[in-house]
N, C-alpha and C positions, 0 to 999 in steps of 0.2 A: 429407732423408736420415733414415733411421730405423735405429738399431742396438740390439742387445741387448748391454749391457756386462758383465752378470753374470747367471748363472743357476745354479740348484741342480743337483747331480748326483743328487739324490734321485728315486727313481721315484715316479710318482703312485699306483701300486698296488704293494704289497709283493709280491716274488717268491713268497714262501711262500703268500700268499693266492691268487695266480694258480694256483700248482701244486695247491693244495687244490681250487680251483674246477674245474680240469681233471682232477682225480684223477690227478695225476702224482706218482709216488713215487720217481723217480730224478733224477739231476743232469745227465744227458747233454744235455738241452735248455735248461739254464739260460741260456746266452748268447743263444740264439735267443729265448727268452721275454722276456729283458730288452730285446732289440731290438724285439720286438713291442709291449711295454708303451710304449716310447719312441715308436714309430711311431703307435700308437693315440692316445696322449696328444697328440702333435703334430698329428695329423689333426683331432682334436676341438677342440683349441685354435684352430686356423686356421679351422675351420668356424664356431665360435662367436665368433671374434675376441676371445677372452679369454685371460688368463694364469692358469694354475691355481696352480702353485707360484711363489714370489716370483722376480721378474726385475727387473733394473735396466735401464731403457731410456734411450736418448738420442735426442731428436728435434731436428733442425736444420732450420729453415724460414726462407724469406724471407717476411716478413709483408706483408700487404695489409689495410688497415682496411676494415671494412664501411661501409655508408652511414651508420651511427650513429657512426663514428669509432673503433669498438672492433675490435681484432684478436682473432680466435678461433683458438686452436691446439688441435686435437683430440689427446687423449692416448689413443692406441690401446691395446688389450688390457687393459681393466679387469678386475677392480676396482682402482681407484687406491688405493694405500696411503699414499704420501707423496711430496711434491715435494722433491727434493734441491736443485735449483737452477734458476733462470731467469736466463739471461744474454744480454746484447746484444753483438754483435760491434762492436768499436770501429774507428776509422779505421786503426789500425796492425795490424789482424787478430787482436787478442787479444779474449777474451770478458770482460766485466765484469758482475758480478752486479747484477740489478735486483730491487727489492723491491715495486714498485708494480704488483701484479697481483691478480686474483681467480681462484678456482677455481670453475667452474660444474659442478654435478652435476645440473642440471635434466633432462638426457637420460641414456640408458643409457651414453653415452660422455662422460666428463668432458672439460672444456675449460679452458684457461688464457685468461683475458680480460685484455687490457692495451691501453694507448693508445700502443703503439710500432708504427709503420708504416714500410714501405719500408726495412726493415733485417733483418739476420739474427739470429734468436733461437735459442738452444740451451736446451732443457729436458731435465733429467735427473730421472727419477722411478722409483719402485718400484711395481710392480703385481702383483697375485696375491691368492689367498685366504689364503695363509700359507706358512710354511716346512715344514710337515709334511703328509703325505698326508691325515691326518684333518681338516685345515682345508678341504680341497676338499669341496664339497657331495656328499653321499652318492650322489645320483642321477647326478652326473657320473662319480664313481668306478665306479658300476655300469655305465654306458655304456662306459667304457674297458675294463672287465673283459669285457663282452659282445663288444666289437670284437676284443680280444686273442684270445678264445676262437674267434671266427669265423675270424680270420686263421690261428690255429694249426691248426684243423681243416681248413682249405682251403689248405694249403701247396703242394699240387700244382697248384692253379688249375683243377682239373677240374670242380668243381661251382660253381654260381652262388651267390654270397652271398645268404642269405635276405632276405626283406622287412625293411626297416629301420624299420618302424613302431614297434617297441619303443624303438629308439635315439631316434627322433624324439620319442616321448612323454617319455622321460627328459630330453632336452636342450632341448625347446622353451621351457621357462621361462627359459632362459639365452641364447636367441638374441637378438642385437641387431637390432632392426628399425629401419631408417632410413626416415623418411617423406619424405626429400628426394630 
């Protein structure tokens, strides 16, 4: 089970910046533009499997150890900022904090490594680039801006969205590639 416990209401791109980019000098479309910013941000976050602004996640998994006796728990939507807690479910159904674990950042997706197997583990962690839009890498913010622009200009759905090679060029350094 995977949950988002807390997330920011801050927009990844400032509304004023979007309006300047689109050369909009009225307020009639502000709600629509905010919606488009959220939709574009969410779409790119899902596509990249990353968290842009800080979010608190909770992951609950039933563990199975690998051949080496180590259990690996993938912490989705990096970049990982901080582990809040790692807990093991006890016989009475409560969670008790455990401290004997390692954080592996050898791959693009961080993992918790522990020697607990055949039990339920709950991990709470914070991931994202930061709490301000300026903490998000510039090329990701530019990609969001381009996608918002494209969605705004194509609200009727009459024209086909243009070639996404610019978006791919901006986002490819942040794509998580799994070799497994």
